[in-house]
N, C-alpha and C positions, 0 to 999 in steps of 0.2 A: 400449478395452483389448482385447487379443487373448488367445486361449486357447492359444497356441503351447506346444509341449512344450519341455522343457529341452534336448533334443537340437538343436532348432532354434536355440537360443541360441548354440551353439558355431559354427554356420554364420554366424549374424548377426555374431558378434564378429570374424570375419575377412573380412567383406565390405567391399570398398573400391571406389573408382572403377574400372570395368572398362577404362578407357583406360590404366591404369597396370599393366603386366605385370611386377610385381616381387613379392618376398616381402612378405607382409602382417605386421601386428602380431602378436607372440606371444600365444597364448591365456593369459588371466589365470588364475592358479592351475591350471596345466595338470594337476597331479596330483590334483585334487579331482574326485570323481565326483558329478555333479549330476543324475543320471538319476532320482533319487527326489523331486526338487523340482517341485511344481506351480506354474507361474508365476501362474496366476489366484489361487490361495489365498495365495501369497506377497504379491501386491499388496494383497489384503484385509488381510493381517496388518500390512503397512507402513502402510496407511491408518489402521487402528485405533490403531496405536501413535503416529502423528504428528499427524494432522489435528485430532481433537477437542481435545486439550490445547493445541495451538498456537492454535487458534481461540479458546479460552477466554482465553488470555493476551492476544490482540489485543482481545477484548471488554473485558477489564479495562483495557487501555491506553486505549481510546477513552472508557470511562467516566471514567477519571482525567483525561484531557486536557479533557473537556467539562464536568466537574463544576463548573468555575468559573461556567459559565452558569447552572446550577441554584442555586449558592450565591448568585449575584446576586439571584435571586428571593426570597431569605430574608435580606435586610439585610446582605449582605457589605459593600457600599459604605458604608453608614451606620456600621457598627461599626468599620470601619478608617479612617474619615474620608477616604474617597476623594472627590475633587472631582467636582462635577456637581450641578446643581439637583435632579435626580431623587433624589439620594442622601439628602437631608436633609428632604424635605417629607412631611407626614402626609397620609393619604387624605382627599380632599375638603375640605381647608383652602384658604384663599385662595392660599397659596403653591403648593399642588398645582395648582390650575387655571391659575395663571400659568406654571408650568413646562411643563404639557402643551400650552399654546398657543404656547410658544416652541420650535418644532421644530428650531431651530438648536442647541439644547442638546446637548452631547455629554459623556459621561463619559470625559474624556480619559485620566485615570489608569487607568481600567478597560481602555480600549483598549490602553494600553501594556502592561498585564499580559497581555493576549492576545497582543500582537505579539511580546513577548520570547520567548514559547514557540516561535514559528515561526522566529525568527532564531537560535535557539540552536544549530542544527546545520547550517544551510544552507551552500552553497558547499563541501559535503563536509567541513566542519570535523570533525564527529564521525562521520557515517555511513560514510565511506570507511574510516577507521582501524578502526571497529567491525567492519566486514565482514572486514577483513584479520585482526583478532584472532580473529574467529569461526572462520576457517579455520585459523589457527595453533594455537588452543586447542581444547578440547572444546566443542561447542555446549551440552552439558549444564551446563558450568561458566560459559560466557560469557553465555548468554541468561538463565539463572537468576540470575546475579549482577546483570545489568541490571534484571531484574524486582524483585529484593529491594531494590536501592538506590532505584529510583524509587518503590517502595511506601513507603519511609521518608520520602522527600521529600514524597510526597502526604500522609502522616499528619501530618508537621510543619507542612504548609501550614494545617492546622486549628488550630495553636497560635500563629500569628502575631498581632501586635497592631497593625501599621501597614502602610502601603503599601510601604515599603522591604522589610519582611520578606516580603510577598507576592511582590514582584518577584524577590527572591533565590530563593525556593522554586520559583517558576515556571521560572526559568532552569535550576535544578538538575534539576527534574522533566523538562524538555525534553531536557537533556543525556543523562540516562540512558535516557529513552524512545526517543531517536533511533535506536538500533541495532536495535530490535525488528522493524519492518516490513521494511526492506531485508534484515536478517539472516535472517528466516524465509523470505522469498521466495528468497533465494540458497540457503539450506539445503534447501528443498524441491526446487529445481532440481538438486540433487546426488543426489536419490533417484529421480527419475522421468524417463522418456523425454520428448523434446520434445513428442510428441503426447499426453502424459498430464499435463503440468504445468499447463495452463490451468485445468482444472476444479478441481484442488486449490487453486490460487491464488485462484480465485473463491470457493470455499467458505470458505477462510481469511479473505478480505477481507469476506465477507458478515457476519462477526461485527461489523463496524462498523455495519451496518444494524440489527442486533439491538440494539446498544447505544443507537442513536438511538431505537428503538421503545420501550424501557422505562426508559432512563436517567432521564428526568424523573419517571416514576412511582416509581422507586426513591428518588429524592431527596425526593419528596413524602412517602413513608412515613418516611424518616429524619427529616424535619423535625418529626415528632411528638416527637422527643427534645429539642426546644427547651427550654433551661433546665436540663437534667439535668447535674449536675456543674458547674454554672455556665457551661456552654458554650452558645452560640447554635446554632440549627439548621444554619446554613451550616458551622460548625466540625465538627459531627458528620458532615456529608456528606463532608468531606475525611478525617476521622479513620477512619470505618468503611470507606469505600471503599479508603483507603490500607492499612489493616490487612489487608483481604482480599487486596490485591496482595502484601503482605509474605509472607503465608502461601503464596500461589501460587508466589512466587519460591523459597521454601524447598523446597516440594514438587517444583518443576521440576528441581532437581538430581538427583532420583531418577527422574523421569518422562521428561524430554527425552532422546532417543536421540542418539548421536553419528553420524558419517558412515558410509556403508554398509560400508566396508572394515573398520570396527572396532566396529560396532553389536553390543552384547551380547545383545539380544533375538533375534538371528538366529543360526542355526547357521552353521558355516563353509561348508557347501554353499550355504546361502541367501545368505550374503554374496557368495559367488563368482558366483552367478546374477545378483544385482543389478548387480554391477560389469560382468559380461560383457554384459548386455543394454544397459547404458549405453554401453559401448564400441562395441557394434554400432550404436548410434544416433549415432555420431560424437562421443561425449563421451569423448575420448581420455584425459583427465586423471582419469577416474573412479577409477582405482586409486591415486591419490595424486599429489601434485605438490609439489616443493620451492619455497619462496618465493624468487623472483628479482625484483629491481627492474624488469627488462625487461618483465615481465608487467603491472605496474602502469602503467609508461610507455606500453606498447602500448594499454592501455585508454584512457588519457587522450588519446592521439593518434588513436584510431580514429574515423572519421567516423560510425560507427553509434552510438557513445556520444552524440555531440552532437546528432544528429538524434533519437535516442531521447529525449533530454531534452526536446526541443520537442514530441514526440508525447505524452509523459506530462503535460507541463504544461498541455496543452489540456484535459485532463479533471480534473486535480488541483486547479486553482484554483477551479472551480465547486463542488468537493466540500467544501473546507475549511470548518470551522465558523465562523459569524459570532457577534457578541457576544450575541445573544439565545438561544444554544444551538440554533438551527436552522441547518442548512447553508444556504449562500447560495441554493441552488435552492429552499429552503423558506421563504425570508424573507417571501414574499407571504402565507403562511399567517397571519402576524400580522393581516392585514386580514380574512381569511376567518373568523377567530374571532369577529368582530363579528356575524356572521350567526347564531351559535348561542347568544348570551347577551344579555339585556337590558342588562347592564352594559357598554355599548359602549366607554366610555373605558378601563375596566380591560383589555379584550381588545385594544384598539388599542395599548396600551402594556404588553405582557407583561413587559418588562424591569423594571417596577415590582414584579412579584411577586404580583399578585392573580389567583386562580383559574387557576393554572398547569396543573392536571390536565386540565380540558377541552381546553385548547390542545394539550397533549401527545397526547391521544387522537386528535386530528385528524391527527397526523403518523404514527401507527402504521400505517395501511394503505399510506401512501406508502413507508415503509421496508420493509414486507413485500413490496410489489410490486418494489422495487429488489432485494431479496434474490433473489426468484424469477427475475427477468430476468437478473441477474448469473450465476447458476448455469446457466441454460439456455444463455447465450452461451458460457460457459466450456466446457460439454460439446460444443456444436456446433463451436466453433473448434478444439477438440482433434480432433474426428472428421473435419472437412473440411480443416483445415490452412490456412485462408485468413484469418489473423488481421488482415491489413491491410484487407481488404474489410469485415470486421466493424467495424473502427474507423470506416471511412468512413460506413457505413450508420448506425451508432448516433450518431456525432457529428452527422450531419445531423438525426436525430430530436431530439437535444438542442438544436440550433440552432433548429429549428422551435418547440420549447417555449419558448425564451427570447424569440423574436420575438413570440409570442403574449403572453407576460408583459409585454413592453414596450408592446405596442400595445393590449392589452385593458384595459377598465375594467369588465368584467363579472366579478364574483367567481367564479361557477360556471365560466366559461370559463377563467379564470386557474387555478382549482384543477385543472382537467383538464390545463392546460399544465404544472403541477408534475409530474404523473405522466409526461407526455411527456418533460420535461427529465430526470427521474429515469432513465427508460428509456435516455436518450441518454448519461448521464454515468457512472453506477455500473458498468456492464459494461466500459466502456473502460479503467478503472483496472487491474484484474487482467489484462485482455487485452493491454494495452500492455506490462505487465511481462513477461508470458509471451512476447510477440513479441520484445522486446529480448533476453530470456534465451535464446530459441531460436536466436538468431543470433550468439551469443558463445561461443566455446569456450576452455577453459582455466579451471581452478578460480579462480585468483587474478584473472585478467582479468575473469571474469564477476562476481566479488564486487565489484570496484571499479566496473565499469560499472553494475551495478544500484544501487549506493550513490549514484553520481553522478546517475543518472537520477532516483531517488526524492528525493534531497536537493534537486536543482534544482526539482523540482515543489513541494516543501514550502515553499520561500521564498514562494510565492504565498499561503500562509496569512496572511502579514503583509498582503497586498493585500486579500484578501476579508474580513479581520477589520476593515477600516477603510472599505470602500467602501459598505457598507449603513448609511447615515447616518440619524439620527433625523429630520433635516429633510426627507428624501425619502419619509417614510411617507405613505400606505400602499403605494405602488406601486414604489418603489425603481428609477427608470429608470436612474440612474447605475450602480448595482450590477449590474443585469441586463445593461446595455449592455456593461460591461467583461467580464462572464462570456461574453457572446456573442463578443466580440473574441478571448478566449482559445480558445474553441471553434473559431473560424476559424483560429487559429494551429495548433491540433491537426489540423484538416483538411488544411492546407497541408503540415505536417510528415509526416503519415501518407501523403499522396500521394507526397511526395518519397521517403520511405523505401521505399515499395512499388516505385516505378519504379526506384530505384537497385539494390535487391536483385534485381529481375528482370533488370536489365541485367547485373549481376555473375554471376548464375547462367548467363545465356546465354554470357558470355565463357568460363566454365569448361566449358560443354558443347562449345564450339568448340575447346577445348584451349589457349586463350590464357594460362591460368594454370599450365600444367604445369611441374613441377620436373624437374631432371635427377637421376636416381637412380642411385647406384653408378657403374659404369663405362659407363653409357649414353652414347652419343655425343651431342654437343651438337646440338640441333635448333632452335636459335634461342630457347631458353627459359632461357638462363643468368641473365637478369634475375630469374627467379623462384626462383633458388637451386639449389645442388647439395647433395644429402644422400646419406649412405651407404645408408640404408634408408627405406622409406615410414614406418616407425615414427618415425624421426628427424624426418622432414618434418612428420608430424602433431604431434609434441611441440613442435617449435620454432615452427611456423606457426599451430597452432590452427585457427581458422575461416578463416584465409587459405590453408589447404591446398587444392590444386586439386580434391580429391575431396569437399570439404565443400560442401553445398548449403544455401543460406539458405531460411528459411521466409518465405513472402510472405503 
């Protein structure tokens, strides 16, 4: 962040490519005096108003989506008559020992309940329209409405009596939850400069690591309510966490702020400064943009959208949660639990629900480490502006971690590899989102692009929910191998994205993308379009405008 004065903002707002000698974009709210606004204090005010509450909402969403893993530890399958040998056997009976020796046993219906959550919104079925509605409506109305509705679905999930009811509630939960993550990332991109967005996205995303750190412990505490009101422990996990989300959704209507040009917590001068500084950062649509179908079509046809989808998927598949409530990169911890308890069978099979708290304690330092590294990378990428290089470095670290997990049969070495894999996966998620967002201009175009990128990544939740199989315990070579393959895809896509962005910037530096402005004589650039003013070119072309430079 910089400490520039308000007077500097007016200069920034009219700065354009020096090769274009024409009238620049009119100053936003030209009649407003912004000399009394301190930019540094304004940024702090925005951060306090936006980041903490949005992070809390994401924390609640992660707790809600992963609570089914904790519910499984407390007889969810048995009470709902979900199929699988593990669901019906008692501890240390002959049937129990027969089940644990048959490692090919899979709780098929349970896996379906996981999978339907991830298929609920992919291929941009729900996330793309959600982001468009977010832009058309007030964020305070749309985001709070989504929260309130999925909180209700979460609560009702604790009242189901069979597998069909669970499937229906999981689908509805996923449908309403789908819009939060892409919506908030797009919403934040409308408030901050491109060089300020990464650290905010990282802090917001880190709420997921916090949920992983104490979600299991929270479930363990709630499980003490087993039998109260005639409800089992797993039902109370759903009900109480769902009610918390309902309350948060209701409060969000009053707490979530709208877009910069209409935000009520800012003065008119402060709103003007926010918009002017965004326009000076080549976010031409910051002052507002009317919905036109061409913006959505341009997003879908943009090569950056499709490569960005592959960049994001390289880190998102390893992150998505597996059936045992650990992320796929933490699945090997199932085996490490064996070292810390004499009840080895119980810890080798945590999905049976025995002594879950010691197992969860082992994951806490891993999640804390992930949170720290994610925030550091977000800060440095903002400061240095080389997001593509950060992706390459950390994906390589993640690949090294998974190679060790595949090859090692030493628990201590494998536990170290989990930290290495964490370091390589978690920071890449918000960094990739910031990288794609930095290179797409136009409010509606960016909203659609981010939704497509994130929704395509989330389809791989259905993959990672099924590739960590019981018969592969305790080392999971298939699961780790497929994760390594996805990381390889992420490396290839990140390299491709980086090279193509640098090549496009070079063409613009050489003037190959220049437009014809006003009555200017043709100079061989008719193919790039003719516009009356630079402002028209910016508005119509967005990031394709010749003065726009991509973030590499």
